PDB file of N, CA, C and O in Angstrom:
ATOM      1  N   MET A   1       0.853  -1.175   0.000  1.00  0.00           N
ATOM      2  CA  MET A   1       0.000   0.000   0.000  1.00  0.00           C
ATOM      3  C   MET A   1       0.891   1.228   0.000  1.00  0.00           C
ATOM      4  O   MET A   1       1.830   1.330   0.790  1.00  0.00           O
ATOM      5  N   ASP A   2       0.589   2.155  -0.892  1.00  0.00           N
ATOM      6  CA  ASP A   2       1.402   3.356  -0.977  1.00  0.00           C
ATOM      7  C   ASP A   2       0.640   4.565  -0.416  1.00  0.00           C
ATOM      8  O   ASP A   2      -0.492   4.450   0.054  1.00  0.00           O
ATOM      9  N   GLN A   3       1.296   5.709  -0.482  1.00  0.00           N
ATOM     10  CA  GLN A   3       0.720   6.934   0.080  1.00  0.00           C
ATOM     11  C   GLN A   3      -0.587   7.311  -0.625  1.00  0.00           C
ATOM     12  O   GLN A   3      -1.508   7.816   0.017  1.00  0.00           O
ATOM     13  N   GLU A   4      -0.678   7.074  -1.925  1.00  0.00           N
ATOM     14  CA  GLU A   4      -1.914   7.407  -2.647  1.00  0.00           C
ATOM     15  C   GLU A   4      -3.082   6.570  -2.134  1.00  0.00           C
ATOM     16  O   GLU A   4      -4.194   7.080  -1.995  1.00  0.00           O
ATOM     17  N   ASP A   5      -2.839   5.294  -1.852  1.00  0.00           N
ATOM     18  CA  ASP A   5      -3.896   4.439  -1.295  1.00  0.00           C
ATOM     19  C   ASP A   5      -4.350   4.970   0.057  1.00  0.00           C
ATOM     20  O   ASP A   5      -5.545   5.018   0.350  1.00  0.00           O
ATOM     21  N   ARG A   6      -3.392   5.362   0.867  1.00  0.00           N
ATOM     22  CA  ARG A   6      -3.719   5.902   2.196  1.00  0.00           C
ATOM     23  C   ARG A   6      -4.525   7.196   2.080  1.00  0.00           C
ATOM     24  O   ARG A   6      -5.473   7.409   2.836  1.00  0.00           O
ATOM     25  N   GLU A   7      -4.151   8.054   1.139  1.00  0.00           N
ATOM     26  CA  GLU A   7      -4.899   9.302   0.931  1.00  0.00           C
ATOM     27  C   GLU A   7      -6.326   9.011   0.480  1.00  0.00           C
ATOM     28  O   GLU A   7      -7.272   9.648   0.942  1.00  0.00           O
ATOM     29  N   LEU A   8      -6.474   8.053  -0.419  1.00  0.00           N
ATOM     30  CA  LEU A   8      -7.802   7.671  -0.894  1.00  0.00           C
ATOM     31  C   LEU A   8      -8.647   7.149   0.263  1.00  0.00           C
ATOM     32  O   LEU A   8      -9.795   7.562   0.429  1.00  0.00           O
ATOM     33  N   LEU A   9      -8.092   6.253   1.056  1.00  0.00           N
ATOM     34  CA  LEU A   9      -8.827   5.711   2.199  1.00  0.00           C
ATOM     35  C   LEU A   9      -9.189   6.809   3.193  1.00  0.00           C
ATOM     36  O   LEU A   9     -10.295   6.829   3.733  1.00  0.00           O
ATOM     37  N   TYR A  10      -8.255   7.715   3.427  1.00  0.00           N
ATOM     38  CA  TYR A  10      -8.530   8.811   4.365  1.00  0.00           C
ATOM     39  C   TYR A  10      -9.697   9.663   3.871  1.00  0.00           C
ATOM     40  O   TYR A  10     -10.618   9.959   4.632  1.00  0.00           O
ATOM     41  N   LEU A  11      -9.656  10.056   2.597  1.00  0.00           N
ATOM     42  CA  LEU A  11     -10.739  10.887   2.065  1.00  0.00           C
ATOM     43  C   LEU A  11     -12.080  10.167   2.140  1.00  0.00           C
ATOM     44  O   LEU A  11     -13.091  10.764   2.509  1.00  0.00           O
ATOM     45  N   LEU A  12     -12.087   8.890   1.792  1.00  0.00           N
ATOM     46  CA  LEU A  12     -13.329   8.126   1.882  1.00  0.00           C
ATOM     47  C   LEU A  12     -13.821   8.068   3.327  1.00  0.00           C
ATOM     48  O   LEU A  12     -15.022   8.152   3.582  1.00  0.00           O
ATOM     49  N   SER A  13     -12.894   7.923   4.265  1.00  0.00           N
ATOM     50  CA  SER A  13     -13.284   7.810   5.675  1.00  0.00           C
ATOM     51  C   SER A  13     -13.816   9.123   6.234  1.00  0.00           C
ATOM     52  O   SER A  13     -14.566   9.118   7.211  1.00  0.00           O
ATOM     53  N   THR A  14     -13.438  10.244   5.630  1.00  0.00           N
ATOM     54  CA  THR A  14     -13.942  11.534   6.096  1.00  0.00           C
ATOM     55  C   THR A  14     -15.250  11.918   5.427  1.00  0.00           C
ATOM     56  O   THR A  14     -15.802  12.986   5.691  1.00  0.00           O
ATOM     57  N   GLY A  15     -15.749  11.036   4.551  1.00  0.00           N
ATOM     58  CA  GLY A  15     -17.050  11.286   3.940  1.00  0.00           C
ATOM     59  C   GLY A  15     -17.005  11.882   2.549  1.00  0.00           C
ATOM     60  O   GLY A  15     -18.049  12.201   1.981  1.00  0.00           O
ATOM     61  N   VAL A  16     -15.818  12.037   1.992  1.00  0.00           N
ATOM     62  CA  VAL A  16     -15.723  12.545   0.618  1.00  0.00           C
ATOM     63  C   VAL A  16     -16.223  11.450  -0.322  1.00  0.00           C
ATOM     64  O   VAL A  16     -15.785  10.302  -0.236  1.00  0.00           O
ATOM     65  N   SER A  17     -17.124  11.805  -1.201  1.00  0.00           N
ATOM     66  CA  SER A  17     -17.684  10.807  -2.115  1.00  0.00           C
ATOM     67  C   SER A  17     -16.676  10.454  -3.200  1.00  0.00           C
ATOM     68  O   SER A  17     -15.771  11.230  -3.505  1.00  0.00           O
ATOM     69  N   SER A  18     -16.847   9.290  -3.765  1.00  0.00           N
ATOM     70  CA  SER A  18     -15.964   8.838  -4.839  1.00  0.00           C
ATOM     71  C   SER A  18     -15.984   9.814  -6.016  1.00  0.00           C
ATOM     72  O   SER A  18     -14.973  10.002  -6.692  1.00  0.00           O
ATOM     73  N   LYS A  19     -17.131  10.425  -6.253  1.00  0.00           N
ATOM     74  CA  LYS A  19     -17.259  11.378  -7.353  1.00  0.00           C
ATOM     75  C   LYS A  19     -16.448  12.646  -7.106  1.00  0.00           C
ATOM     76  O   LYS A  19     -16.016  13.299  -8.056  1.00  0.00           O
ATOM     77  N   ASP A  20     -16.235  13.005  -5.817  1.00  0.00           N
ATOM     78  CA  ASP A  20     -15.511  14.232  -5.484  1.00  0.00           C
ATOM     79  C   ASP A  20     -14.018  14.032  -5.271  1.00  0.00           C
ATOM     80  O   ASP A  20     -13.276  15.012  -5.210  1.00  0.00           O
ATOM     81  N   ILE A  21     -13.563  12.805  -5.157  1.00  0.00           N
ATOM     82  CA  ILE A  21     -12.146  12.551  -4.909  1.00  0.00           C
ATOM     83  C   ILE A  21     -11.247  13.109  -6.013  1.00  0.00           C
ATOM     84  O   ILE A  21     -10.171  13.617  -5.700  1.00  0.00           O
ATOM     85  N   PRO A  22     -11.637  13.038  -7.287  1.00  0.00           N
ATOM     86  CA  PRO A  22     -10.764  13.649  -8.303  1.00  0.00           C
ATOM     87  C   PRO A  22     -10.482  15.131  -8.060  1.00  0.00           C
ATOM     88  O   PRO A  22      -9.435  15.631  -8.470  1.00  0.00           O
ATOM     89  N   ASN A  23     -11.390  15.831  -7.408  1.00  0.00           N
ATOM     90  CA  ASN A  23     -11.164  17.240  -7.087  1.00  0.00           C
ATOM     91  C   ASN A  23     -10.108  17.412  -6.003  1.00  0.00           C
ATOM     92  O   ASN A  23      -9.424  18.434  -5.960  1.00  0.00           O
ATOM     93  N   HIS A  24      -9.970  16.425  -5.132  1.00  0.00           N
ATOM     94  CA  HIS A  24      -9.014  16.502  -4.025  1.00  0.00           C
ATOM     95  C   HIS A  24      -7.638  15.980  -4.408  1.00  0.00           C
ATOM     96  O   HIS A  24      -6.625  16.526  -3.971  1.00  0.00           O
ATOM     97  N   LEU A  25      -7.591  14.935  -5.212  1.00  0.00           N
ATOM     98  CA  LEU A  25      -6.316  14.287  -5.536  1.00  0.00           C
ATOM     99  C   LEU A  25      -5.857  14.525  -6.967  1.00  0.00           C
ATOM    100  O   LEU A  25      -4.782  14.064  -7.350  1.00  0.00           O
ATOM    101  N   HIS A  26      -6.646  15.232  -7.762  1.00  0.00           N
ATOM    102  CA  HIS A  26      -6.328  15.500  -9.165  1.00  0.00           C
ATOM    103  C   HIS A  26      -6.128  14.196  -9.941  1.00  0.00           C
ATOM    104  O   HIS A  26      -5.205  14.063 -10.745  1.00  0.00           O
ATOM    105  N   TRP A  27      -7.012  13.250  -9.678  1.00  0.00           N
ATOM    106  CA  TRP A  27      -7.039  11.969 -10.384  1.00  0.00           C
ATOM    107  C   TRP A  27      -8.247  11.968 -11.305  1.00  0.00           C
ATOM    108  O   TRP A  27      -9.171  12.766 -11.147  1.00  0.00           O
ATOM    109  N   SER A  28      -8.222  11.062 -12.264  1.00  0.00           N
ATOM    110  CA  SER A  28      -9.419  10.845 -13.074  1.00  0.00           C
ATOM    111  C   SER A  28     -10.383   9.958 -12.288  1.00  0.00           C
ATOM    112  O   SER A  28      -9.984   9.255 -11.360  1.00  0.00           O
ATOM    113  N   ALA A  29     -11.641  10.000 -12.671  1.00  0.00           N
ATOM    114  CA  ALA A  29     -12.640   9.148 -12.005  1.00  0.00           C
ATOM    115  C   ALA A  29     -12.301   7.674 -12.193  1.00  0.00           C
ATOM    116  O   ALA A  29     -12.532   6.861 -11.298  1.00  0.00           O
ATOM    117  N   SER A  30     -11.756   7.332 -13.350  1.00  0.00           N
ATOM    118  CA  SER A  30     -11.407   5.922 -13.588  1.00  0.00           C
ATOM    119  C   SER A  30     -10.254   5.480 -12.692  1.00  0.00           C
ATOM    120  O   SER A  30     -10.213   4.325 -12.269  1.00  0.00           O
ATOM    121  N   LYS A  31      -9.320   6.381 -12.397  1.00  0.00           N
ATOM    122  CA  LYS A  31      -8.225   6.025 -11.485  1.00  0.00           C
ATOM    123  C   LYS A  31      -8.764   5.778 -10.083  1.00  0.00           C
ATOM    124  O   LYS A  31      -8.315   4.855  -9.402  1.00  0.00           O
ATOM    125  N   VAL A  32      -9.713   6.585  -9.648  1.00  0.00           N
ATOM    126  CA  VAL A  32     -10.321   6.394  -8.329  1.00  0.00           C
ATOM    127  C   VAL A  32     -10.969   5.015  -8.256  1.00  0.00           C
ATOM    128  O   VAL A  32     -10.762   4.280  -7.291  1.00  0.00           O
ATOM    129  N   GLU A  33     -11.747   4.665  -9.269  1.00  0.00           N
ATOM    130  CA  GLU A  33     -12.434   3.374  -9.260  1.00  0.00           C
ATOM    131  C   GLU A  33     -11.447   2.213  -9.333  1.00  0.00           C
ATOM    132  O   GLU A  33     -11.642   1.189  -8.678  1.00  0.00           O
ATOM    133  N   LYS A  34     -10.400   2.370 -10.119  1.00  0.00           N
ATOM    134  CA  LYS A  34      -9.396   1.310 -10.211  1.00  0.00           C
ATOM    135  C   LYS A  34      -8.693   1.109  -8.873  1.00  0.00           C
ATOM    136  O   LYS A  34      -8.489  -0.028  -8.446  1.00  0.00           O
ATOM    137  N   ARG A  35      -8.320   2.204  -8.207  1.00  0.00           N
ATOM    138  CA  ARG A  35      -7.644   2.087  -6.916  1.00  0.00           C
ATOM    139  C   ARG A  35      -8.571   1.470  -5.873  1.00  0.00           C
ATOM    140  O   ARG A  35      -8.134   0.662  -5.054  1.00  0.00           O
ATOM    141  N   LYS A  36      -9.835   1.842  -5.898  1.00  0.00           N
ATOM    142  CA  LYS A  36     -10.788   1.232  -4.965  1.00  0.00           C
ATOM    143  C   LYS A  36     -10.902  -0.265  -5.227  1.00  0.00           C
ATOM    144  O   LYS A  36     -10.952  -1.058  -4.287  1.00  0.00           O
ATOM    145  N   ARG A  37     -10.943  -0.656  -6.495  1.00  0.00           N
ATOM    146  CA  ARG A  37     -11.017  -2.082  -6.847  1.00  0.00           C
ATOM    147  C   ARG A  37      -9.780  -2.830  -6.345  1.00  0.00           C
ATOM    148  O   ARG A  37      -9.891  -3.920  -5.783  1.00  0.00           O
ATOM    149  N   LEU A  38      -8.612  -2.241  -6.551  1.00  0.00           N
ATOM    150  CA  LEU A  38      -7.379  -2.879  -6.090  1.00  0.00           C
ATOM    151  C   LEU A  38      -7.336  -2.984  -4.564  1.00  0.00           C
ATOM    152  O   LEU A  38      -6.858  -3.978  -4.019  1.00  0.00           O
ATOM    153  N   LEU A  39      -7.834  -1.963  -3.888  1.00  0.00           N
ATOM    154  CA  LEU A  39      -7.882  -2.010  -2.422  1.00  0.00           C
ATOM    155  C   LEU A  39      -8.861  -3.075  -1.944  1.00  0.00           C
ATOM    156  O   LEU A  39      -8.584  -3.783  -0.976  1.00  0.00           O
ATOM    157  N   ARG A  40     -10.005  -3.191  -2.617  1.00  0.00           N
ATOM    158  CA  ARG A  40     -10.955  -4.245  -2.245  1.00  0.00           C
ATOM    159  C   ARG A  40     -10.304  -5.614  -2.405  1.00  0.00           C
ATOM    160  O   ARG A  40     -10.507  -6.500  -1.575  1.00  0.00           O
ATOM    161  N   GLU A  41      -9.526  -5.789  -3.462  1.00  0.00           N
ATOM    162  CA  GLU A  41      -8.825  -7.056  -3.664  1.00  0.00           C
ATOM    163  C   GLU A  41      -7.793  -7.296  -2.561  1.00  0.00           C
ATOM    164  O   GLU A  41      -7.692  -8.405  -2.037  1.00  0.00           O
ATOM    165  N   LYS A  42      -7.030  -6.260  -2.207  1.00  0.00           N
ATOM    166  CA  LYS A  42      -6.006  -6.391  -1.159  1.00  0.00           C
ATOM    167  C   LYS A  42      -6.615  -6.784   0.178  1.00  0.00           C
ATOM    168  O   LYS A  42      -6.053  -7.599   0.910  1.00  0.00           O
ATOM    169  N   PHE A  43      -7.766  -6.201   0.493  1.00  0.00           N
ATOM    170  CA  PHE A  43      -8.395  -6.453   1.786  1.00  0.00           C
ATOM    171  C   PHE A  43      -9.412  -7.589   1.744  1.00  0.00           C
ATOM    172  O   PHE A  43     -10.015  -7.916   2.766  1.00  0.00           O
ATOM    173  N   GLY A  44      -9.606  -8.187   0.585  1.00  0.00           N
ATOM    174  CA  GLY A  44     -10.532  -9.310   0.467  1.00  0.00           C
ATOM    175  C   GLY A  44     -11.983  -8.923   0.626  1.00  0.00           C
ATOM    176  O   GLY A  44     -12.780  -9.695   1.160  1.00  0.00           O
ATOM    177  N   VAL A  45     -12.337  -7.727   0.166  1.00  0.00           N
ATOM    178  CA  VAL A  45     -13.711  -7.234   0.258  1.00  0.00           C
ATOM    179  C   VAL A  45     -14.448  -7.642  -1.009  1.00  0.00           C
ATOM    180  O   VAL A  45     -14.039  -7.299  -2.118  1.00  0.00           O
ATOM    181  N   GLU A  46     -15.535  -8.377  -0.830  1.00  0.00           N
ATOM    182  CA  GLU A  46     -16.289  -8.910  -1.975  1.00  0.00           C
ATOM    183  C   GLU A  46     -17.246  -7.886  -2.595  1.00  0.00           C
ATOM    184  O   GLU A  46     -17.375  -7.812  -3.817  1.00  0.00           O
ATOM    185  N   ASP A  47     -17.913  -7.101  -1.749  1.00  0.00           N
ATOM    186  CA  ASP A  47     -18.913  -6.169  -2.291  1.00  0.00           C
ATOM    187  C   ASP A  47     -18.274  -4.826  -2.630  1.00  0.00           C
ATOM    188  O   ASP A  47     -17.108  -4.581  -2.321  1.00  0.00           O
ATOM    189  N   LYS A  48     -19.053  -3.968  -3.267  1.00  0.00           N
ATOM    190  CA  LYS A  48     -18.545  -2.669  -3.690  1.00  0.00           C
ATOM    191  C   LYS A  48     -18.886  -1.556  -2.702  1.00  0.00           C
ATOM    192  O   LYS A  48     -18.726  -0.375  -3.011  1.00  0.00           O
ATOM    193  N   ASN A  49     -19.347  -1.927  -1.536  1.00  0.00           N
ATOM    194  CA  ASN A  49     -19.710  -0.964  -0.508  1.00  0.00           C
ATOM    195  C   ASN A  49     -18.452  -0.326   0.080  1.00  0.00           C
ATOM    196  O   ASN A  49     -17.551  -1.029   0.537  1.00  0.00           O
ATOM    197  N   VAL A  50     -18.395   0.999   0.065  1.00  0.00           N
ATOM    198  CA  VAL A  50     -17.228   1.716   0.587  1.00  0.00           C
ATOM    199  C   VAL A  50     -17.058   1.452   2.078  1.00  0.00           C
ATOM    200  O   VAL A  50     -15.930   1.374   2.566  1.00  0.00           O
ATOM    201  N   LEU A  51     -18.165   1.314   2.808  1.00  0.00           N
ATOM    202  CA  LEU A  51     -18.049   1.051   4.246  1.00  0.00           C
ATOM    203  C   LEU A  51     -17.373  -0.283   4.523  1.00  0.00           C
ATOM    204  O   LEU A  51     -16.613  -0.400   5.484  1.00  0.00           O
ATOM    205  N   SER A  52     -17.633  -1.271   3.713  1.00  0.00           N
ATOM    206  CA  SER A  52     -16.968  -2.561   3.874  1.00  0.00           C
ATOM    207  C   SER A  52     -15.471  -2.412   3.655  1.00  0.00           C
ATOM    208  O   SER A  52     -14.670  -2.991   4.389  1.00  0.00           O
ATOM    209  N   LEU A  53     -15.099  -1.647   2.659  1.00  0.00           N
ATOM    210  CA  LEU A  53     -13.682  -1.399   2.386  1.00  0.00           C
ATOM    211  C   LEU A  53     -13.038  -0.671   3.562  1.00  0.00           C
ATOM    212  O   LEU A  53     -11.949  -1.041   4.000  1.00  0.00           O
ATOM    213  N   LEU A  54     -13.706   0.358   4.072  1.00  0.00           N
ATOM    214  CA  LEU A  54     -13.160   1.125   5.187  1.00  0.00           C
ATOM    215  C   LEU A  54     -13.051   0.276   6.447  1.00  0.00           C
ATOM    216  O   LEU A  54     -12.066   0.378   7.178  1.00  0.00           O
ATOM    217  N   ASN A  55     -14.046  -0.557   6.708  1.00  0.00           N
ATOM    218  CA  ASN A  55     -13.988  -1.435   7.880  1.00  0.00           C
ATOM    219  C   ASN A  55     -12.823  -2.409   7.779  1.00  0.00           C
ATOM    220  O   ASN A  55     -12.132  -2.658   8.767  1.00  0.00           O
ATOM    221  N   SER A  56     -12.605  -2.952   6.612  1.00  0.00           N
ATOM    222  CA  SER A  56     -11.474  -3.864   6.409  1.00  0.00           C
ATOM    223  C   SER A  56     -10.137  -3.144   6.576  1.00  0.00           C
ATOM    224  O   SER A  56      -9.193  -3.692   7.147  1.00  0.00           O
ATOM    225  N   ALA A  57     -10.068  -1.925   6.076  1.00  0.00           N
ATOM    226  CA  ALA A  57      -8.836  -1.126   6.221  1.00  0.00           C
ATOM    227  C   ALA A  57      -8.576  -0.812   7.694  1.00  0.00           C
ATOM    228  O   ALA A  57      -7.429  -0.834   8.141  1.00  0.00           O
ATOM    229  N   ARG A  58      -9.631  -0.521   8.442  1.00  0.00           N
ATOM    230  CA  ARG A  58      -9.476  -0.253   9.884  1.00  0.00           C
ATOM    231  C   ARG A  58      -8.982  -1.502  10.612  1.00  0.00           C
ATOM    232  O   ARG A  58      -8.065  -1.427  11.430  1.00  0.00           O
ATOM    233  N   LYS A  59      -9.585  -2.637  10.316  1.00  0.00           N
ATOM    234  CA  LYS A  59      -9.184  -3.887  10.959  1.00  0.00           C
ATOM    235  C   LYS A  59      -7.721  -4.228  10.670  1.00  0.00           C
ATOM    236  O   LYS A  59      -7.027  -4.801  11.510  1.00  0.00           O
ATOM    237  N   ALA A  60      -7.265  -3.865   9.467  1.00  0.00           N
ATOM    238  CA  ALA A  60      -5.884  -4.148   9.080  1.00  0.00           C
ATOM    239  C   ALA A  60      -4.913  -3.077   9.598  1.00  0.00           C
ATOM    240  O   ALA A  60      -3.699  -3.207   9.440  1.00  0.00           O
ATOM    241  N   GLY A  61      -5.459  -2.014  10.220  1.00  0.00           N
ATOM    242  CA  GLY A  61      -4.612  -0.975  10.808  1.00  0.00           C
ATOM    243  C   GLY A  61      -4.199   0.133   9.876  1.00  0.00           C
ATOM    244  O   GLY A  61      -3.238   0.849  10.157  1.00  0.00           O
ATOM    245  N   PHE A  62      -4.901   0.293   8.772  1.00  0.00           N
ATOM    246  CA  PHE A  62      -4.553   1.334   7.819  1.00  0.00           C
ATOM    247  C   PHE A  62      -5.351   2.618   8.009  1.00  0.00           C
ATOM    248  O   PHE A  62      -5.070   3.623   7.355  1.00  0.00           O
ATOM    249  N   LEU A  63      -6.330   2.598   8.885  1.00  0.00           N
ATOM    250  CA  LEU A  63      -7.115   3.806   9.207  1.00  0.00           C
ATOM    251  C   LEU A  63      -7.185   3.971  10.698  1.00  0.00           C
ATOM    252  O   LEU A  63      -7.797   4.922  11.185  1.00  0.00           O
TER     253      LEU A  63
END
């Protein structure tokens, strides 16, 4: 996990929507979705729910 992943998780945890993240990180919307998909794979999250991803990241100590 790199700094960009941590920034993405942090923004999601503070309530920033996936649609607004490109405004904060200067990423494309497709990059946001790709990084979320890769994070779901890393944490073994099956569904596309952001809360599930955040809960898994917290359990793993990344938030």
